[in-house]
C-alpha positions in Angstrom: 160.3 -37.0 -193.2 163.8 -36.9 -194.0 164.5 -34.1 -190.9 162.6 -36.1 -188.7 164.3 -39.6 -189.6 167.2 -38.1 -189.1 167.2 -36.6 -185.8 165.2 -39.8 -184.2 168.7 -41.5 -185.5 170.8 -39.0 -183.7 168.9 -39.2 -180.8 168.9 -43.1 -180.5 172.8 -43.0 -181.5 173.5 -40.2 -179.3 171.0 -39.5 -176.2 173.4 -37.9 -173.6 174.5 -35.7 -176.2 171.0 -35.1 -177.8 169.4 -33.6 -174.3 172.5 -31.7 -173.7 171.8 -29.8 -177.1 167.9 -29.7 -175.5 169.2 -28.5 -172.2 171.4 -25.7 -174.0 168.8 -24.2 -175.7 166.9 -22.7 -172.9 169.6 -22.3 -171.2 171.4 -19.4 -173.9 167.6 -18.1 -174.0 167.6 -17.4 -170.2 171.4 -16.2 -170.7 170.3 -13.3 -173.3 166.8 -12.0 -171.7 167.0 -13.5 -168.1 169.0 -10.1 -166.6 169.0 -8.9 -163.4 169.3 -11.2 -160.5 167.1 -13.5 -158.5 167.5 -13.0 -155.0 169.9 -10.4 -153.0 172.5 -13.1 -152.1 173.4 -13.8 -156.4 174.2 -10.3 -157.0 175.5 -8.5 -153.8 178.0 -11.3 -152.7 179.3 -12.5 -156.2 179.1 -9.6 -158.4 178.7 -6.3 -156.2 182.0 -7.1 -153.9 184.4 -7.6 -156.7 183.0 -4.8 -158.7 183.3 -2.8 -155.5 187.1 -3.7 -154.9 187.7 -3.1 -158.4 187.0 0.4 -158.0 187.9 0.8 -154.3 190.9 -1.4 -153.2 190.1 0.0 -149.0 187.2 -2.2 -149.3 189.1 -5.4 -149.5 192.2 -3.5 -147.8 189.8 -2.2 -144.5 188.7 -5.8 -143.6 189.0 -7.2 -140.1 186.7 -9.6 -139.4 186.2 -12.6 -141.1 182.8 -12.9 -143.6 180.8 -15.9 -143.5 181.1 -16.6 -146.7 183.6 -18.7 -148.8 185.8 -15.7 -151.1 186.2 -18.4 -153.6 183.4 -17.4 -155.8 183.6 -13.9 -155.4 187.1 -14.4 -156.3 186.2 -16.1 -159.7 183.9 -13.0 -160.6 187.0 -10.5 -159.6 188.9 -12.1 -162.3 186.4 -12.5 -165.0 185.2 -8.6 -165.1 189.1 -7.6 -164.7 189.4 -9.9 -168.2 186.6 -8.2 -169.3 187.3 -4.6 -168.8 191.0 -6.1 -170.0 189.7 -6.8 -173.3 187.3 -3.9 -173.8 184.3 -4.5 -172.4 183.2 -1.9 -170.0 179.1 -2.0 -170.0 177.9 -3.5 -166.8 175.0 -5.5 -168.9 177.4 -6.8 -171.3 179.9 -8.3 -168.4 176.5 -9.9 -167.3 175.7 -11.5 -170.8 179.1 -13.5 -170.5 178.9 -14.1 -166.9 175.2 -16.0 -167.8 176.1 -17.3 -170.6 179.1 -19.2 -168.9 177.3 -20.1 -165.8 174.5 -21.8 -168.9 177.6 -24.0 -170.5 178.3 -24.9 -166.5 175.0 -26.1 -165.9 175.1 -28.7 -168.4 176.9 -30.6 -165.9 173.8 -31.3 -163.8 171.9 -32.4 -167.1 175.0 -34.8 -168.0 175.8 -36.1 -164.7 171.6 -36.6 -163.5 171.6 -38.8 -167.1 174.7 -41.1 -165.7 173.4 -41.7 -162.3 170.1 -42.4 -163.5 171.4 -45.1 -165.8 174.1 -46.3 -163.1 170.8 -46.9 -161.0 168.5 -48.2 -163.6 169.4 -48.6 -167.3 169.0 -46.1 -170.6 165.8 -45.5 -171.0 164.8 -44.2 -167.1 168.4 -41.9 -167.7 166.7 -40.4 -171.1 163.5 -39.8 -169.1 165.3 -38.3 -165.9 167.8 -36.0 -168.6 164.9 -34.3 -170.5 163.4 -33.5 -166.7 166.5 -32.1 -165.9 167.1 -30.5 -169.2 163.4 -28.8 -169.2 162.5 -28.4 -166.1 160.9 -24.9 -165.5 162.9 -23.2 -162.8 166.3 -24.6 -164.2 167.5 -22.4 -167.3 166.4 -19.4 -165.1 168.5 -20.7 -161.7 170.8 -21.8 -163.8 172.7 -18.6 -165.3 172.4 -16.4 -161.8 174.9 -16.3 -159.7 173.3 -18.4 -156.9 176.0 -20.5 -154.6 173.2 -23.1 -154.3 173.4 -24.2 -157.8 177.1 -23.6 -158.5 177.8 -26.2 -155.9 175.6 -28.9 -157.6 177.3 -30.2 -160.5 180.6 -31.3 -158.0 177.6 -32.7 -156.1 176.4 -34.6 -159.2 179.7 -35.7 -160.2 180.7 -36.9 -156.6 178.0 -39.1 -156.3 178.9 -40.2 -159.9 182.1 -41.1 -159.5 181.0 -42.6 -155.7 178.9 -45.1 -157.2 182.0 -46.2 -159.7 184.3 -46.7 -156.7 183.9 -50.4 -156.6 185.6 -50.6 -160.5 188.4 -48.2 -159.4 189.6 -47.0 -156.4 190.9 -43.6 -157.9 187.1 -42.7 -158.6 186.7 -42.5 -154.7 189.4 -40.1 -154.8 187.9 -37.8 -157.7 184.6 -38.3 -155.7 186.0 -36.6 -152.8 187.7 -34.2 -154.7 184.6 -33.1 -156.1 182.8 -33.0 -152.6 185.3 -30.8 -151.8 184.6 -28.1 -154.3 181.1 -28.3 -153.4 181.8 -27.2 -149.5 184.2 -24.7 -151.2 180.9 -23.3 -152.9 178.5 -24.1 -150.2 179.5 -25.0 -147.0 176.3 -26.7 -146.2 177.1 -29.6 -148.2 179.3 -30.8 -145.7 176.6 -32.5 -143.9 175.9 -34.5 -147.4 180.1 -35.2 -147.2 179.8 -36.3 -143.7 176.7 -38.8 -144.4 178.6 -40.5 -147.0 181.6 -40.9 -144.8 179.1 -42.2 -141.8 177.5 -44.8 -145.0 181.1 -46.3 -145.3 181.9 -46.5 -141.8 179.0 -48.2 -141.0 179.3 -50.8 -144.2 183.1 -51.1 -142.6 184.1 -50.0 -146.2 187.4 -48.2 -144.5 189.4 -48.1 -147.9 186.4 -46.5 -149.9 186.2 -44.0 -146.9 189.9 -43.3 -146.6 190.3 -42.6 -150.4 187.2 -40.4 -150.5 188.5 -38.6 -147.1 191.7 -37.8 -148.8 190.2 -36.3 -152.1 188.2 -33.9 -150.2 190.8 -32.6 -147.7 193.0 -31.9 -150.6 190.1 -30.0 -152.4 189.7 -27.8 -149.0 192.9 -27.0 -147.6 194.5 -26.3 -151.4 192.0 -24.1 -152.2 189.4 -23.2 -149.0 192.1 -23.1 -146.6 194.6 -21.6 -148.5 192.0 -18.7 -149.7 191.1 -18.4 -145.7 194.5 -17.6 -144.8 195.3 -15.2 -147.3 192.2 -13.7 -146.9 191.5 -13.6 -143.1 195.3 -15.0 -141.4 194.2 -18.4 -140.5 192.3 -21.7 -142.2 188.4 -22.0 -142.4 187.8 -18.4 -140.9 185.1 -18.1 -143.4 183.6 -21.5 -142.0 183.6 -21.1 -138.9 182.4 -17.5 -139.1 179.6 -18.6 -140.8 178.6 -21.2 -138.2 179.0 -18.8 -135.7 176.4 -16.5 -137.5 173.9 -19.0 -138.8 174.0 -20.0 -135.1 173.3 -16.7 -133.4 170.8 -15.3 -136.4 169.0 -17.9 -137.5 165.6 -16.3 -136.7 166.7 -13.2 -138.3 165.6 -14.3 -141.4 162.5 -16.2 -143.2 160.8 -18.4 -141.3 158.6 -21.3 -141.4 157.1 -24.5 -140.6 159.3 -28.1 -140.8 157.1 -28.8 -144.0 158.0 -25.6 -145.8 160.4 -27.6 -148.1 158.3 -30.8 -148.4 156.0 -28.1 -149.8 157.9 -26.4 -151.7 159.3 -29.4 -153.6 155.8 -31.3 -154.0 154.6 -27.8 -156.0 157.5 -27.1 -158.2 157.6 -30.9 -159.4 153.7 -29.9 -160.7 151.3 -31.9 -158.6 149.8 -34.6 -159.1 152.5 -36.1 -160.4 154.7 -34.9 -158.2 153.0 -37.3 -155.6 154.1 -40.0 -157.4 157.3 -39.1 -157.9 158.4 -38.8 -154.1 156.9 -42.1 -154.0 159.2 -43.0 -156.2 162.1 -41.5 -154.3 161.2 -42.9 -151.1 160.3 -46.3 -153.0 163.7 -46.8 -154.2 166.0 -46.0 -151.3 167.8 -48.9 -150.1 169.0 -49.4 -154.3 170.2 -45.9 -154.2 171.1 -45.6 -150.3 174.3 -43.6 -151.0 172.2 -40.7 -152.4 169.4 -41.2 -150.9 170.6 -41.2 -146.8 172.7 -37.9 -147.7 169.6 -36.0 -149.5 167.3 -36.9 -146.6 170.0 -35.7 -143.8 170.6 -32.2 -146.2 166.3 -31.7 -146.2 165.9 -32.5 -142.5 168.5 -30.5 -141.0 167.4 -27.6 -143.0 163.6 -28.4 -142.3 164.3 -27.8 -138.9 166.6 -24.8 -139.4 164.8 -21.9 -138.5 165.8 -19.8 -141.6 163.5 -20.9 -144.5 165.0 -19.4 -147.8 163.7 -21.4 -150.7 167.2 -21.4 -152.5 168.8 -23.5 -149.1 167.5 -26.7 -150.5 168.2 -26.0 -154.3 171.3 -27.7 -154.0 169.7 -31.6 -153.4 166.4 -31.0 -156.1 168.3 -32.4 -159.0 169.1 -35.4 -157.1 165.4 -35.6 -155.9 164.1 -35.5 -159.7 166.6 -38.3 -160.3 165.7 -40.7 -157.8 162.2 -39.7 -158.3 162.3 -41.1 -162.1 164.6 -44.3 -161.2 162.2 -45.2 -158.2 158.9 -44.6 -160.2 159.7 -46.0 -163.7 160.7 -49.3 -161.7 157.8 -49.2 -159.9 155.4 -48.8 -162.9 157.2 -51.8 -164.8 156.2 -53.9 -162.2 153.0 -52.7 -161.6 150.0 -54.3 -162.4 147.9 -51.7 -161.8 149.8 -49.2 -164.1 149.8 -52.2 -166.9 146.0 -52.1 -166.8 145.9 -47.9 -166.9 148.7 -46.8 -169.6 146.1 -43.9 -170.8 145.9 -42.3 -167.3 149.6 -42.7 -166.6 150.4 -40.9 -170.2 147.9 -38.2 -169.0 149.3 -37.7 -165.6 152.9 -36.9 -167.9 150.9 -34.7 -170.6 150.0 -33.1 -167.5 153.0 -32.6 -166.4 154.9 -31.7 -169.5 151.9 -29.1 -170.8 152.2 -27.2 -167.0 156.4 -27.6 -167.4 156.2 -25.8 -170.4 154.0 -22.9 -169.9 155.8 -22.1 -167.0 159.2 -22.6 -168.6 158.3 -20.1 -171.2 158.3 -17.1 -168.7 160.5 -18.0 -166.0 163.0 -18.6 -169.2 162.8 -14.7 -170.4 162.2 -13.6 -166.5 164.2 -10.0 -166.3 164.3 -10.1 -161.9 164.7 -7.2 -160.4 164.3 -5.2 -163.6 163.0 -2.1 -162.1 165.9 -1.6 -159.8 168.7 -2.8 -162.3 167.3 -0.6 -165.1 167.1 2.5 -162.9 171.0 2.4 -161.8 171.9 1.2 -165.3 170.0 4.6 -166.5 173.0 6.1 -164.2 175.9 4.3 -166.3 178.4 6.1 -167.7 176.8 9.7 -166.8 178.9 12.1 -164.2 177.4 11.3 -160.8 177.9 13.5 -157.8 175.5 12.1 -155.3 172.4 9.9 -155.7 168.8 11.0 -153.3 166.9 7.5 -153.2 163.5 7.8 -151.7 161.5 5.5 -150.7 157.4 4.7 -151.1 155.2 2.3 -149.6 158.1 0.1 -149.1 161.4 1.7 -148.7 164.4 2.1 -150.0 165.6 -1.4 -151.6 169.5 -2.1 -151.9 170.8 -0.3 -155.5 172.8 -2.5 -157.3 175.4 -0.2 -157.9 177.4 -2.7 -160.3 175.2 -1.2 -163.1 175.8 2.3 -162.3 179.6 1.6 -163.2 180.5 3.9 -160.5 181.9 3.3 -156.7 182.2 4.9 -154.5 179.1 7.2 -154.6 177.6 9.5 -151.9 173.5 8.0 -151.4 171.2 9.5 -149.6 168.1 7.5 -148.3 165.0 9.1 -147.7 162.0 7.3 -145.7 160.3 9.6 -144.5 160.3 13.2 -142.9 162.7 12.3 -140.1 165.5 10.7 -142.9 164.6 13.8 -144.8 165.3 16.2 -142.0 169.0 14.0 -141.6 169.6 14.2 -145.1 168.9 17.9 -145.7 171.5 18.3 -142.5 174.2 15.9 -144.2 173.8 17.9 -147.7 174.3 21.8 -145.8 177.2 20.3 -143.7 179.2 18.3 -146.7 178.3 20.7 -149.2 177.4 17.6 -151.6 175.1 18.5 -154.3 173.4 15.3 -155.5 172.5 15.2 -159.1 170.0 12.2 -159.5 167.2 11.5 -157.9 165.6 8.2 -157.7 162.1 7.5 -156.3 160.5 4.3 -155.3 157.3 3.1 -155.8 154.3 5.1 -158.0 152.4 5.7 -154.9 151.4 9.7 -154.6 154.6 10.1 -157.0 153.9 13.7 -157.8 153.3 14.9 -154.2 156.7 13.3 -153.3 158.7 14.2 -156.0 157.4 18.5 -155.1 158.3 17.5 -151.7 161.5 16.6 -151.6 162.4 19.2 -154.5 161.0 22.1 -152.0 163.1 20.3 -148.7 166.3 19.9 -150.8 166.2 22.9 -152.8 166.5 20.9 -156.1 164.8 20.7 -159.4 164.2 17.3 -160.6 163.8 16.5 -164.4 162.2 13.0 -165.0 164.7 10.8 -167.1 163.2 7.3 -167.1 160.0 5.8 -165.5 161.0 1.9 -165.2 157.9 -0.7 -164.6 158.6 -4.0 -163.0 158.6 -7.3 -165.7 155.3 -9.2 -165.7 156.8 -11.9 -163.4 158.7 -9.5 -160.9 154.7 -7.7 -161.0 153.2 -11.0 -159.9 155.4 -11.5 -157.2 154.9 -8.2 -155.6 151.3 -8.9 -155.6 151.2 -12.1 -154.4 153.3 -11.6 -151.3 154.6 -8.1 -151.5 156.6 -8.2 -148.2 159.0 -10.2 -149.3 159.3 -9.1 -152.9 159.8 -5.4 -153.1 159.3 -5.2 -156.6 158.5 -1.6 -157.2 158.7 1.2 -159.9 161.2 3.1 -159.8 161.6 6.6 -161.3 164.8 8.4 -162.2 165.2 11.9 -162.2 168.4 14.3 -163.2 168.5 16.4 -160.4 169.8 20.5 -160.5 170.3 23.4 -157.8 167.7 26.1 -157.5 
């Protein structure tokens, strides 16, 4: 009882600190157990590219045309990975433990500023509820510790909105807000639509001083960081941003597409029905009071809803803001609702359902080892002398290997998906006199037959070193959607010439 009383007293005296400590627990668990990478771009950009440059500087010096992504976030990892090696941390998995731990700490800013925004818009009790949902929302710990720029841009976005709301008290807060939105832009270019919408709000309100201060902060960040990086890397300012715009204008249909309501369904599902419908009602109901946040979020949401490329991660930057505004609006509605005052039990039951489902999802996602079979296949090769790797695809083909976990680059790789590829690889091996000493097979269908076929065709003898099954959730996602979730069992073989 003394412990419970002490915890209650601490909660009442330090609600924000209490919520941050609660948020830290699942994020630390995710930092330890949620290995791998969730999506292609949270590994092959921020981790794989710095690793390649560390092993082969010509990858950097041979660049010719700008890449359509900011080099700032990968550069941070370049410094971090070099620092790891400087202090003797060589193991790829050990490096990623540190990367995930730092991201876990950084993500606590989302909880902190979400709480503060809710407190400004409403009161401390509502802020506690918003803060707890941000702390324990089932997807956030998993997403927060991985290298998604869509998640990394959220803390400066939240901070920017918080300081923008305080700007009438102190003018310097408006400059700080602009600086924060500049950092968000550096990480994720699409956030420019949020910044632009805020400027339009100031313009229509004729708040020219706030507009000028906000713009000065934003421009300062972008010029000092983004422009200088682009000049250094590509020779002129905004090179990567212009290439990003050009690429998306011409390749918008090359990736996942869908109807305009895709993201609406995603948010409704993620916020756990039926509570999600009530929360979104609260989001829209309070639009006037929170216009400075509401309108930029809506513009961002609409632009992405009508753009052809609809990868789920694109909408992540505004999800915490949707959560905060939804809680604030819903709580204010409930307080003035005669209906809900008479149906407290029903309302309580809705929240019990929400938290029960949320916790059921939180546990497996917080410990989710994403792309396990791919990562562990490469990690099996770590610290081994590799002269070449044969990659043999199954029904779903070969998926791009994360060579960072093998710890070696460059290394000759030979991809085989059918007999045409096989004939080409055979000719290539004979011509270049390269003898691969490892093979990775993707997919377990007809594995014995495929192994014998490759052995006889390439005059190699395979010895199985390791069979790696997908993690539980990888397997679930594969069964639900094998086209977009190529999470196959992998086999690592030692190869020797016959």
